C-alpha positions as CSV (number, residue, x, y, z in Angstrom):
1,M,129.3,108.9,117.3
2,E,129.0,105.3,118.6
3,Q,125.7,106.1,120.2
4,Y,124.4,107.6,116.9
5,L,125.5,104.5,115.0
6,R,123.6,102.2,117.5
7,Y,120.6,104.4,117.0
8,V,120.9,104.1,113.2
9,R,121.2,100.3,113.5
10,D,118.3,99.9,115.9
11,R,116.1,102.2,113.8
12,L,116.9,100.3,110.6
13,L,116.4,96.9,112.0
14,T,113.1,97.9,113.7
15,E,111.8,99.5,110.5
16,H,112.9,96.5,108.4
17,K,110.9,94.2,110.7
18,V,107.8,96.3,110.4
19,V,108.0,96.4,106.6
20,E,108.7,92.7,106.4
21,K,105.9,91.8,108.8
22,A,103.4,94.0,106.9
23,L,104.3,92.6,103.5
24,I,104.0,89.0,104.8
25,Q,100.6,89.7,106.3
26,Y,99.4,91.5,103.1
27,L,100.6,88.7,100.8
28,D,99.1,86.0,103.1
29,M,95.8,87.9,103.1
30,L,95.8,88.3,99.3
31,R,96.8,84.7,98.6
32,S,94.1,83.4,100.9
33,S,91.4,85.5,99.1
34,L,92.6,84.7,95.6
35,P,90.6,81.6,94.9
36,K,87.5,83.4,96.1
37,G,88.3,86.4,93.9
38,S,87.5,88.7,96.8
39,V,90.4,91.1,96.6
40,S,89.1,94.5,96.0
41,T,90.8,97.6,94.5
42,E,90.1,99.4,97.8
43,Q,92.0,96.7,99.7
44,L,95.0,97.0,97.4
45,D,94.8,100.8,97.6
46,R,95.0,100.6,101.4
47,I,97.9,98.2,101.2
48,F,99.9,100.3,98.8
49,E,99.1,103.5,100.7
50,T,100.3,101.9,103.9
51,L,103.5,100.6,102.3
52,E,104.2,104.0,100.9
53,R,103.6,105.6,104.3
54,Y,106.3,103.3,105.8
55,L,108.7,103.1,102.9
56,V,109.1,106.7,101.8
57,P,110.2,108.0,105.2
58,H,112.4,105.0,105.7
59,I,114.1,105.4,102.4
60,D,114.5,109.1,102.9
61,F,116.2,108.4,106.3
62,E,118.6,105.9,104.6
63,E,119.4,108.2,101.7
64,K,120.1,111.3,103.9
65,K,121.5,109.8,107.1
66,V,122.7,106.3,106.5
67,L,124.2,106.0,103.0
68,P,126.5,109.0,103.6
69,L,128.1,106.9,106.4
70,L,129.2,104.2,104.0
71,R,132.9,104.0,103.0
72,D,132.0,101.9,100.0
73,E,130.6,104.4,97.5
74,D,129.7,101.6,95.0
75,L,127.5,99.9,97.6
76,A,125.9,103.3,98.5
77,S,125.1,103.9,94.8
78,E,123.8,100.4,94.4
79,L,121.5,100.7,97.5
80,S,120.3,104.1,96.3
81,R,119.4,102.7,92.8
82,E,117.5,99.9,94.5
83,H,115.6,102.5,96.6
84,D,114.6,104.2,93.3
85,E,113.5,100.9,91.8
86,I,111.4,100.0,94.9
87,L,109.7,103.3,94.8
88,Q,109.0,103.0,91.1
89,V,107.4,99.6,91.5
90,L,105.3,101.0,94.4
91,R,104.2,104.0,92.3
92,R,103.4,101.9,89.3
93,A,101.3,99.5,91.4
94,K,99.3,102.4,92.7
95,R,98.4,103.5,89.1
96,V,97.5,100.1,87.7
97,E,93.8,99.3,87.8
98,D,93.9,95.6,87.1
99,V,93.7,93.7,90.4
100,L,95.8,90.7,89.2
101,K,98.5,93.0,87.8
102,R,98.6,94.9,91.1
103,M,98.9,91.7,93.0
104,E,101.8,90.7,90.7
105,L,103.5,94.0,91.4
106,L,103.0,93.6,95.1
107,E,104.8,90.2,94.9
108,R,107.6,91.8,92.9
109,L,107.8,94.6,95.4
110,A,108.0,92.1,98.3
111,N,110.8,90.1,96.5
112,R,112.8,93.2,95.8
113,L,112.4,94.5,99.3
114,A,113.4,91.2,100.8
115,R,116.6,91.1,98.8
116,H,117.3,94.7,99.5
117,L,116.7,94.5,103.3
118,E,119.0,91.5,103.5
119,K,121.7,93.4,101.6
120,E,121.4,96.3,103.9
121,E,121.6,94.1,107.0
122,T,124.5,91.9,105.8
123,M,126.6,94.4,103.8
124,M,125.6,98.0,104.8
125,L,125.3,97.7,108.6
126,P,128.5,95.8,109.2
127,Q,130.4,98.5,107.2
128,I,128.8,101.3,109.2
129,L,129.3,99.6,112.6
130,G,132.8,98.4,111.9
């Protein structure tokens, strides 16, 4: 069991770093192109598709394999609700056509993810690892 818990921790931390790094790069790229107005719908489509490709399996892993390990059911429910909110923002951003609105949703997604990942790393992981 201890080896499995280390695997869970390592996978979570690795995936969190990948998502955080991608979001920072995307936001920096978009912010640098904002004054020039050169952000295209296609660029945003690729960003949201990439985020979805990373986030959906990550959240699925957490929902099925990690949250059931928590002793604190309230925390597990809270994290699960946050997963739903994150996916809702992502799906909404994919449907919106206005470039500025999509960029705003990407910022919102980045902020929610940052708070969520911090909560997982400071509250969830210590509880799982003892």
